[in-house]
Each structure stands twice: as structure tokens, then as C-alpha cells.
C-alpha positions in Angstrom: 8.4 34.9 -170.5 10.7 33.2 -168.0 12.3 35.4 -165.3 16.0 35.8 -165.8 18.2 34.5 -162.9 19.9 37.0 -160.6 23.4 36.0 -161.6 22.5 37.0 -165.2 20.5 40.1 -164.4 23.3 41.4 -162.1 26.3 40.3 -164.1 28.8 43.2 -163.8 29.0 45.5 -166.9 32.0 47.5 -165.7 35.4 46.5 -164.1 34.4 48.5 -161.1 31.5 46.1 -160.4 33.7 43.0 -160.4 34.0 42.0 -156.7 37.1 40.5 -155.0 39.6 40.7 -158.0 41.0 44.2 -157.5 44.6 43.5 -158.6 43.4 41.8 -161.9 40.9 44.5 -162.6 43.4 47.3 -162.0 46.0 45.6 -164.4 43.5 45.1 -167.2 42.3 48.7 -166.9 45.7 50.1 -167.0 46.5 48.0 -170.1 43.5 49.3 -171.9 44.0 52.9 -170.9 47.7 52.8 -172.1 47.0 50.9 -175.2 49.3 48.1 -174.2 46.9 45.2 -175.0 48.4 41.8 -175.2 47.4 39.3 -177.9 46.6 36.4 -175.5 45.3 36.2 -171.9 44.7 33.3 -169.6 42.0 33.7 -166.9 42.1 30.8 -164.5 40.4 30.1 -161.1 37.5 28.3 -159.5 34.0 28.6 -160.7 31.9 31.8 -160.2 34.8 34.1 -159.6 34.4 36.4 -162.6 36.5 34.9 -165.4 34.0 35.0 -168.2 32.5 38.2 -166.9 35.8 39.9 -167.0 36.6 38.6 -170.4 33.3 40.1 -171.7 34.0 43.5 -170.0 37.5 43.5 -171.5 36.1 42.8 -175.0 33.8 45.8 -174.6 36.5 48.1 -173.1 39.1 47.4 -175.7 36.6 48.2 -178.4 34.8 51.1 -176.8 34.8 54.4 -178.8 35.0 56.5 -175.6 36.8 54.5 -172.9 37.0 56.1 -169.5 40.1 55.1 -167.5 40.1 51.7 -169.1 36.3 51.2 -168.6 33.7 50.8 -171.3 31.4 53.8 -171.5 28.3 51.7 -172.1 26.8 54.3 -174.3 28.5 54.2 -177.7 27.1 52.1 -180.6 30.0 49.5 -180.1 29.2 49.0 -176.4 25.5 48.7 -177.0 26.0 46.2 -179.8 28.3 44.1 -177.7 26.0 44.3 -174.6 23.1 43.1 -176.7 25.2 40.5 -178.4 24.6 41.8 -181.9 28.2 42.0 -182.9 30.0 39.1 -184.5 33.5 40.5 -183.8 33.5 39.1 -180.3 33.2 35.3 -180.5 32.6 33.0 -177.5 33.5 29.4 -177.9 32.6 26.7 -175.4 35.5 24.3 -175.6 33.6 21.6 -173.7 31.4 21.1 -176.8 33.7 22.5 -179.5 37.0 20.7 -178.6 37.9 19.1 -182.0 40.6 20.0 -184.5 37.9 21.0 -187.1 36.5 23.8 -184.9 40.0 25.3 -184.3 40.9 25.1 -188.0 37.6 26.9 -188.7 38.7 29.6 -186.2 42.1 29.9 -187.9 40.5 30.6 -191.2 38.2 33.2 -190.0 40.6 35.1 -187.8 42.5 36.5 -190.7 39.4 38.6 -191.8 39.4 42.0 -190.2 36.6 43.0 -187.8 33.5 44.6 -189.3 32.5 47.0 -186.5 35.1 47.0 -183.8 38.8 47.7 -183.4 39.7 44.1 -182.2 38.3 40.7 -182.9 38.1 39.0 -179.4 37.9 35.3 -179.1 36.8 34.0 -175.6 37.4 30.3 -175.3 35.7 29.1 -172.1 36.8 25.9 -170.3 39.8 25.8 -172.7 41.3 22.8 -170.9 38.7 20.6 -172.6 40.4 21.0 -176.0 41.9 17.9 -177.4 45.6 17.6 -177.9 45.1 17.9 -181.7 43.1 21.1 -181.2 45.8 22.6 -179.0 48.4 21.8 -181.6 46.2 23.5 -184.2 45.7 26.6 -182.0 49.5 27.0 -181.2 50.7 28.9 -184.2 47.7 31.2 -184.3 48.0 31.8 -180.5 51.7 32.7 -180.9 51.4 35.1 -183.9 47.8 36.1 -184.3 46.8 39.1 -186.6 47.2 42.5 -185.1 43.4 42.8 -184.8 42.9 39.6 -182.8 42.9 39.0 -179.0 42.5 35.7 -177.4 41.1 35.2 -173.9 41.3 31.7 -172.6 39.2 30.8 -169.4 39.7 27.6 -167.4 39.1 26.1 -164.0 42.0 23.6 -164.5 45.2 25.4 -165.8 47.4 22.5 -165.0 45.8 20.6 -167.9 47.0 23.2 -170.4 50.2 22.4 -172.4 53.2 24.4 -171.3 53.5 25.7 -174.9 50.0 27.4 -174.5 50.8 28.8 -171.0 53.9 30.4 -172.2 52.1 32.4 -174.9 49.6 33.9 -172.5 49.5 36.6 -169.8 48.1 34.6 -166.9 45.7 36.0 -164.3 44.6 33.9 -161.3 41.1 34.6 -160.1 40.8 33.9 -156.3 37.8 32.8 -154.3 35.8 35.8 -153.2 35.7 36.5 -149.4 32.6 36.1 -147.4 32.4 39.9 -146.5 32.8 40.7 -150.2 29.9 38.4 -151.2 27.8 39.7 -148.4 28.4 43.3 -149.7 27.4 42.5 -153.2 24.3 40.6 -152.1 23.2 43.7 -150.2 23.6 45.7 -153.4 21.5 43.3 -155.3 18.8 43.1 -152.7 18.6 46.9 -152.5 18.3 47.1 -156.4 15.4 44.7 -156.4 13.7 46.1 -153.4 14.1 43.0 -151.1 15.6 42.5 -147.7 17.4 39.7 -145.8 18.8 39.4 -142.3 22.6 39.7 -141.8 22.9 36.2 -140.6 21.0 34.9 -143.6 23.5 36.7 -145.9 26.4 35.1 -144.0 24.8 31.6 -144.3 24.5 32.1 -148.1 28.0 33.6 -148.4 29.6 30.7 -146.6 27.6 28.1 -148.6 28.8 29.7 -151.8 32.4 28.8 -151.0 33.9 31.8 -152.7 31.8 31.8 -155.8 29.7 34.9 -156.5 27.5 33.1 -159.1 26.6 30.4 -156.5 25.8 33.0 -153.9 23.4 34.7 -156.3 21.8 31.5 -157.3 21.2 30.5 -153.7 19.8 33.9 -152.9 17.5 33.5 -155.9 16.1 30.3 -154.2 15.7 31.9 -150.9 13.8 34.9 -152.4 11.4 32.4 -154.2 10.6 30.8 -150.8 9.2 34.0 -149.3 7.7 37.4 -150.3 9.0 38.9 -147.1 12.5 39.2 -145.4 14.9 36.3 -145.9 15.6 35.2 -142.4 18.6 33.1 -141.2 16.3 30.2 -140.3 14.8 30.2 -143.8 18.3 30.4 -145.4 19.4 27.3 -143.3 16.2 25.4 -144.2 16.7 26.1 -147.9 20.4 25.4 -147.8 20.1 22.3 -145.6 22.7 23.7 -143.2 22.9 23.6 -139.4 22.5 26.6 -137.2 25.6 28.0 -135.6 24.2 27.7 -132.0 23.3 24.0 -132.5 26.7 23.3 -134.0 28.4 24.8 -130.9 26.2 22.6 -128.7 27.0 19.5 -130.8 30.7 20.2 -130.5 30.5 20.7 -126.8 28.9 17.3 -126.5 31.8 15.8 -128.6 34.4 17.6 -126.4 32.7 16.2 -123.3 32.5 12.6 -124.8 28.7 12.7 -124.2 27.5 10.0 -126.7 23.8 10.3 -125.6 23.7 14.1 -126.2 25.6 13.8 -129.5 23.0 11.2 -130.8 20.1 13.4 -129.6 21.5 16.3 -131.6 21.8 14.2 -134.7 18.3 13.0 -134.3 17.0 16.6 -134.1 19.0 17.6 -137.2 17.7 14.5 -139.1 14.1 15.3 -138.2 14.4 18.7 -139.7 15.3 17.0 -143.0 18.9 17.8 -143.2 21.3 15.8 -145.4 23.8 13.6 -143.3 26.5 14.6 -145.8 25.9 18.3 -145.4 25.8 17.9 -141.6 29.1 16.0 -141.5 30.6 18.7 -143.8 29.4 21.4 -141.3 30.8 19.5 -138.3 34.2 19.1 -140.0 34.2 22.9 -140.9 33.3 23.8 -137.3 36.0 21.7 -135.9 38.5 23.2 -138.2 37.6 26.7 -137.0 38.0 25.4 -133.4 41.5 24.1 -134.2 42.4 27.3 -136.0 41.3 29.2 -132.9 43.6 27.2 -130.8 46.5 28.0 -133.2 46.0 31.7 -134.1 43.7 33.1 -131.3 42.6 36.6 -132.1 43.6 36.3 -135.7 40.8 33.7 -136.3 38.2 36.3 -137.4 40.5 37.4 -140.4 41.7 33.9 -141.4 38.4 32.1 -141.2 36.3 35.1 -142.4 34.1 35.3 -139.2 32.5 38.0 -137.2 34.5 38.9 -134.1 31.7 37.5 -131.9 31.8 34.1 -133.7 35.6 34.0 -133.6 35.6 34.6 -129.9 33.2 31.7 -129.4 35.4 29.4 -131.4 38.5 30.5 -129.4 36.7 29.9 -126.1 35.5 26.5 -127.2 39.0 25.6 -128.2 40.2 26.2 -124.7 38.1 23.3 -123.4 39.3 20.7 -125.9 42.6 19.0 -126.7 44.0 19.4 -130.1 44.5 15.6 -130.5 40.8 15.1 -129.8 39.8 17.8 -132.3 42.0 16.5 -135.0 40.7 12.9 -134.6 37.1 14.0 -134.6 37.7 16.2 -137.7 39.3 13.2 -139.6 36.2 11.1 -138.5 33.6 13.5 -139.9 35.7 14.3 -143.0 35.6 10.5 -143.8 31.9 10.4 -143.3 31.1 12.6 -146.2 32.8 10.2 -148.6 31.5 7.0 -146.9 27.9 8.2 -147.0 28.0 8.5 -150.8 28.0 4.7 -151.1 26.1 3.8 -148.0 22.5 2.4 -147.9 22.1 3.7 -144.3 23.7 7.2 -144.4 22.4 8.2 -141.0 24.0 5.1 -139.5 27.4 6.0 -140.8 27.1 9.5 -139.3 26.0 8.1 -135.9 28.8 5.5 -135.9 31.4 8.2 -136.5 29.8 10.3 -133.6 29.8 7.4 -131.1 33.5 6.5 -132.1 34.4 10.2 -131.4 33.0 9.8 -127.9 34.8 6.6 -127.1 38.5 7.1 -127.9 39.5 4.3 -125.4 38.1 1.8 -128.0 40.2 3.1 -130.9 43.6 1.4 -131.3 45.3 4.5 -132.7 44.2 7.0 -129.9 47.1 8.3 -127.8 47.4 8.1 -124.1 46.9 11.9 -123.7 43.3 11.8 -125.1 42.5 8.7 -123.1 43.6 10.4 -119.8 41.8 13.6 -120.9 38.5 11.7 -121.2 39.0 10.0 -117.9 39.6 13.4 -116.1 36.5 14.9 -117.7 34.3 12.0 -116.6 35.7 12.2 -113.1 35.1 16.0 -113.0 31.5 15.5 -114.2 30.8 12.7 -111.8 30.2 10.1 -114.5 32.7 8.0 -112.8 32.9 8.1 -109.0 36.2 9.1 -107.6 37.9 6.2 -105.8 37.4 6.2 -102.1 40.4 7.0 -100.0 41.8 3.9 -98.1 40.9 3.8 -94.5 43.7 4.6 -92.0 45.1 1.5 -90.4 43.9 0.9 -86.9 46.4 1.8 -84.2 48.0 -1.2 -82.5 47.1 -1.4 -78.8 50.0 -0.3 -76.6 51.6 -3.1 -74.6 50.9 -2.9 -71.0 53.7 -1.6 -68.9 55.6 -4.4 -67.2 54.8 -4.8 -63.5 58.0 -4.4 -61.4 58.9 -7.5 -59.4 58.8 -7.3 -55.8 
């Protein structure tokens, strides 16, 4: 039998296990505890933030025979039937593959029948924005005035694609991206539960790569755990993820700040020899430059805004003191364009190297301001790359005229 993925094995079974969505969880629990359950909900947000998971927990909690402060007990026959997916009163519909009028008409016919085991019939429609316009029109009347025993939960990553008539009939909850510390904390719980270990830096690498999605973080951790039977190290995590180490990125950025084209190209060569993807590297450079720019703007607040450790935040702030904001913004724009250009390039490494060389030679760019050109000249003079102009020699003193000889 195939091993079940971590994100499925460790899917939260209670609201208290949902990470990073405390305001939403508290509201839903209070509604269930007080019995003020709405007939339609809209859960929207980016992938992996807990929309479908919260919908399933809500379906169990609202039908639980012995709810505890809005939480499902997990022990009653109803909870067990719903956990094992043996109950037909909770219906999950994938709107990506069931997006026609006929499917919604079938739903409208069946919704009038009362539930067989539970108190409420719960319809979870995932990726609801994929429904056709005809399907939305067929759903409207039922969504506005459903039977008393029916609850709709619509989940979507693109709420702007839903008709205003649908949005106005739902209680909307926006699921936010999960912070890096919250993801790291959850990964530690999972690792402790399965008897494995990972370095703190490795967990930070995984959490940053997940970009706020807990499901992505667990999937990446699954890959790292499959790579070794021992401790997941930061180096292993970087190799698996294809990302660049923090120390190397600081060195690379220092070379950019000093306009050292040779050193920049040497760092790119070292990264490419490790098998890194040029697109991933360019994305890492842009993200690093963003943190340096933020450090210039907010100073000590960088650790909170960019979700960094205090030590890393201090390094970013210190590096920002050695660079001009105009240079950083231009470099960031260059490397952000690289990611898109590489997608269609036959020589992706050459695109990356070209951007790096252009970053080191602002004097050859037509749109570069005078301030950055002067800044480069000053740095080259300070480093000795350009010899300082010799001081002009003092003009030779004119010979004094001889004193006139008095006439006799």
C-alpha cells in the first residue's frame, strides 16, 4: 500500500489545529457554539491556507452530537462517519470538473431531501470560480433560499471571478498566507509526531519556499525526509529545493554592490555547477535585494515585516548601508525580468549572466542616473581599481631679477 502524504496524514481535525487563521477559526467556533449558523459561506485565499480543511472541520462541528466550544468531539458516531467519509450528508463537489448546468440542477433536486444521519446537509464546492455562467445562474436561487437543513461552503482562490450576486449571498472569510514562524512551528509538531528531526535553518528554508502555503511546506518536507534517514540539514534542504544559501547570497549581493563583475560571474558559475535552476537563482536574488531595500526603509522593523530572524535582519540592514537605493532598485528590476525572460530562452544561463554584467556596468545603461554613475566611480577609486589622478606639479618659481647696479 502506498504511503500517505504528510499533508493528508497531518490534515487538522479540529479548529485549534488550523495554523495562521485565528480570527476566522474563532468566528466559526462562536457561530457553531451559539447556533447562529449561516446558510452560505465563502472561503477565499491562496492555495494551501486551510480553506477546504476548515470547511470539512466546520461540516463535522455543525453536525457533532457533543460539540465542545464549537469544536467537533471526534468521538460520536457522526464525527467518526464524517472522518471516515461514510456519510452522504456532506457532499464535496470539484467545480473544476463539475462546472456545467446539469450538475447544479442535479444538486438543486437532491438538496430538498432531508439529511439521513446528520443535522445539516453541507455542500462544499471547491474552486467555485470554475463554474460556468449558466451554472452560477442555476445556483443563485438555491443559494439565496436553501432549505433549513442545508449549508453551502464555497471555496476559491479567485473570488474576483465570482458574480456579485453570489458574493452578496455569502459570509466571506479571507484566508491569509501563513507566516514563516507559524509554518516552522507546525513542521516541528509534525516531525515530533513521526519521530524525525531537522535543523532550524532547514525548516526556515522550507517555510520560505512554501510562500505561505502549509500544504506546500508539508509536501517539501516530505521530499526532504525521503532524501535521508537522518536529520534534515539546511544544506540538504537547499539541494532538494534548488535554492541558494543565505551566506552565498550575501556574498553575491556584496559583489553587485561593489560593481565587481568578475566576482559576480564566479558566484553564478559556482551556483550553476551545483545544479541550481537559473530561474530559481534569479528569484532568490530579487527576494534578497527586496529585503535589503526594506532594511534601508524600515531599519529595525525588518525582522517583523520580512519574517526574518533578528540576526538575518541585522545583516540585511548592514548590507543596505553600503548600497544606494537607486542601485538596488535597478538591480532588483533586472533580476525580476530575468525570471520571465529565461522561460523562453534557449540559453538561460546567458540571460542570467547578461543581467549580472549589466548590473555591474551602470555607465553603459541609458536610463541610469548620475548619482549611481558617481557612486560607482567613488567605489572604484576607493578600491584602487582606478588610480587617483596625480596632483599637478607646482609651477616653478620665476628667477628673481638681479638688483640694478647703481651708476657711478
